[in-house]
N, C-alpha and C positions, 0 to 999 in steps of 0.2 A: 401526493400531496401538492396542489399546485396553487401558489399564492403570486398575487399581483407584484409588480416590481416595487421599488420603494417610490412613494408618491412625488417627492420632490426631483425624480431623476429622470423626467419625462425628456426634455430637449438631450441630455446626455445619451439616454439609451437609442433615442432616433438617429442621433450623430454616429454612435458604435455600428448600429447596422448599415448606415450610409458609408462607412469607412471600410466596410468588410468585415468587421469584427464579428457578425452574425452570419456570414457565409459559411454554408457546408463545406467540410472539407473532401478535396479532390480524390485524395489517396487513399485506394480501397483499405489498406491495412489502418487507416486514419479512421476510416468511417468506422469500420468494426471495432474500433476502440473507442468511439464515443460515451463521454462520461466514465471511462475507464472501466471496461469490461470484466466482470465477476463471473464466468461460466455462462455467458449469453445474456445477463441483465446487468444494468448499472451496479455498479458497488455502493452500497450504501455510505452517506458519510454518517460520521461520527462527530458529535461536538465536544472539543477537547475545554474548550474555555468561551465566555461570553453569550450571546443570543441571536446568533445568526438566524435567518431566515431561508429555509432550504426548500428548492423545489423550482418552479418556472422562474426566470430571469426575465429576459426582453423579448425571448421567442418561446410561445407554447410549446410544451413537450421537451424544451432543454432543461436538463437538471442541472441547476445551477447552485450558488450560493450568493447570499446578500449578507455582506459582514458589516453592515453600516449602522452607526451608532456610537455610543460613548464607551470608550475603553476598547483594550483589547480583546480579539475574536480570533478562534481557532477550529479548524474541523480538518477531519482525515479520512481518507480511505485506504484499507488494506487490499492489496492487488498480487495476487500470483501470477506471474506471466507464463503464458502456455504458447510454446512453438515460436519462441524468439529468436530469429535467425539474423541480428541485426546487433551491434554495440552501440550504435548512434541511432537515438530516435530524436523526433521533433516534437517538442512541447508547445501547444498551442492553445491559447485563450482568449475570449474576449472579455475585455476589463473595463469597467469603469470606476476610476478612483480619483476623488479630489487630491490635491497638494497635501492635506493634512494627514491623510492614512498613509503610513508605513506598511506595504504588502510585499510579501513573498512568497514564493515557494519551495517546498524542501521535498525531497525523495531520498528517504532513509533506505537503505538497500540492505537484503539479507540473503544469506545463503542457506541452503538445507542444514539443518541441527542434527543432533545425534539422538533426540528423543523420540519419544513414541507418542502417537496422538491421531485422532481422526481427521485433523486437518494441517496444512503447512504450520499455521501458528501456532498450535498445540505442541509442536515438536522441538521446541527449542532453537527456533532460526538464530544464526550467527550474524550479527550486526557488522556490516562490511561499510559502514561510513554514512553521511549524508552530503547531498549536492543541494545547494542553498542558491536561489536565482532570486535578486532584488528585483521589484517590477517597479521602474523608475518612470515609466509613461504616465501620464497624468490626463484626466480627461477620459474620453472613450478612446480604445486603442485596440487594436489586434495584436498581440503580444507573441512572440514566438523565441524560443530557447533551443539551443541543441544541448541534447543529454546524451552524455557517455556512460553507458551502462557498465559498472564492474564486471569483470569475466566469470564471477562464481554467483553474482547475483541471480536469484529466480523469483525473487518478489521484493516488494516495496511497499512502504507507507508513504503515501502522498499526501502531503498536509499544504493547506492554505492558511497563512497567519497575517492577521492584521493587528498593527500596534500603534496606538494612538493613545494620548491622554483626554484628549477632548470628543466633540461629536464629529466625526469622519465619515465619508462615503467609499465604501469599497465593494463592487459585485464583480463576481466571476462566472462565465457562463462558455458555452461552446468549447469546453476543455477535451481536447483530444491528445494522445501520445502515440506516434506512428512513426513509420519509415519516414526518413525526409525526401522531400518531392524529388522525382527522377531517379530514385532508389529501385533497383529490381528486387531486393531482398527486405 
C-alpha cells in the first residue's frame, strides 16, 4: 500500500534526503535487513495506538510510517533473528520530527520459551527486557544508535512510539538494523 508523504512535510523531506537520511545502507547485512526482514519479506507493522499511515514515506518503495497527527501513536513489528552472529548492531533510520513530537524506538527482547506452537511467538517466549532509544534529533535527520543484543535473545518486538498531546509531525523511514560499519561479522 503506497501513500504519499504528509502534505506539509515537503521541505523537511527534501532536506532529509539531502542530508543522507534517504541514502541506502552500504553494509550488506543491513541491506538484507531493510525494513526488518521476516523470512525474506518486510515484517508487517501492527498498529498499537493512533492512526498512523503505513507505506511509502519520502522514498518510493521504502516501507515507513507516518505517525503525524494529534495525540499518541504507536506501531510495532515482531522479528525473529536468524543467523545472528554479533551482539552489537546498528539501528539506523531516516526521521522527520518536529520539536512537539516525543519519539522513541523500543526493542523488547525475547528468548525461546517452553511452550509449543507453529511459530516462535506461539511458544511462550521469555521476556528479556526492553532497550529504549529516545529520538532527540528534530527536523530531518539520519538517526543512528548502537544496539546491544542480550545473549539469550533470539527475537524482538520493535516499536516506534510517538507521544504528544497536540498536533505533531513524526515520520520514520529507511529503517535498518545490521552489523556496525567496518564489522566483519
